[in-house]
N, C-alpha and C positions, 0 to 999 in steps of 0.2 A: 425473726429479724433479718439478721446478716445472711441467711442465704438467698432471703428477699433480694437483698440490695445488690450481691451477687449475682442472682439470675437475672436480675434489669441491666447489668452493666454486660456481662454476657449476649446478652439480648442486643443490645445498643449496640455493641463491636461489632455483632453480626450481621449485623440491618445497615454499619455503617460501607464493611467490606463487601456486602453485597452489590450495596449501590456503586460504589469504587470501581467493580467489576464490571457492571453496568452502563457506566460510562464510561468505562474506556473501554467496551465494545464498541460502541457509539463511535466515539473518536474515532478507533482506529475504520470503522467503514467508512467515515467519512474521508480520513485520510485517501482511504483506496481507492475512493469513488472520487476523489479531486485527480490523484496519481493517475488514472484509468481516461479520464477525460484531457487533463492534459497529453498527456503521450499519447492519445490518439491524435489531437488536434496537431501536436510536433511531428509527430509522421507524417501526417496528411500533406503539411507545410511543406517538410523539405525531403523526403519523399515520397511525396504526391501516391499514398499509399493509403489502406484500410485497414488501422492495426487492430488484431481483436486478442484481448487480456485474456489468458487461462489458468491463471497464478498470481500468486504472487506471496512476498516475503518482506516483513517490516523489522528491522531493525531498531534492535533495543533505544531510544534516545541516549543512554546512558555511553552509547557508542558510537554512534552517529544519527543523522536524521534521514536515512535511508531506506526507500524502499526498492525492491528487484521485482518488476514483473516480467513475466514469461506470459509470451501470447505466440501470433503468428498475422501473418500478411494473407487476406484474402485471397482466396485463390491459390494459396501456398501454403496449405494447411502442415502440411509434413515438416515444412523449415522453422526453426524457433526462431524467435525474431527476441533478445533479452533489453529490456531499457533499465536506466539505473534512471530513480525520479528521487528529487532532495524535499523532502517535505516541509523542512521548513522554510525553505528558501523556495519553494511550489514552483524548480524547474525541472528539468530531465538534462541531468549529466553526463550519458553515454548512451547509445545505440551499440548493440552488437548482434552481428548476424553474418552471414554469407556475403563472400567480396560481390558477389552481384548485385549483392541488394545497397551494399555499405557503398561500393562505389557512385552507385546512381541517384545516391542524396546531393541535392544542392549544397 
């Protein structure tokens, strides 16, 4: 009887852990999608350019609420542009790139 109870408890804990991981990956995907859309809109508005995201890095919420996006401007695929995005406030914090691009921002 004790073995059955222990087995059920282990199965419940594993199931909760798996659900938590799945939910977390869905939340991360949604955060990155929102960051991508808002960053592309920001670049279009302030730099009149099309931004293509190629990679991202999410900072753990215990540290801060930042997603670092890496990408490029269409037509300049070999020149990286980096965006710092705050996923709690849903705002672009910073854009980093070559001076010819940054200096042309509005």
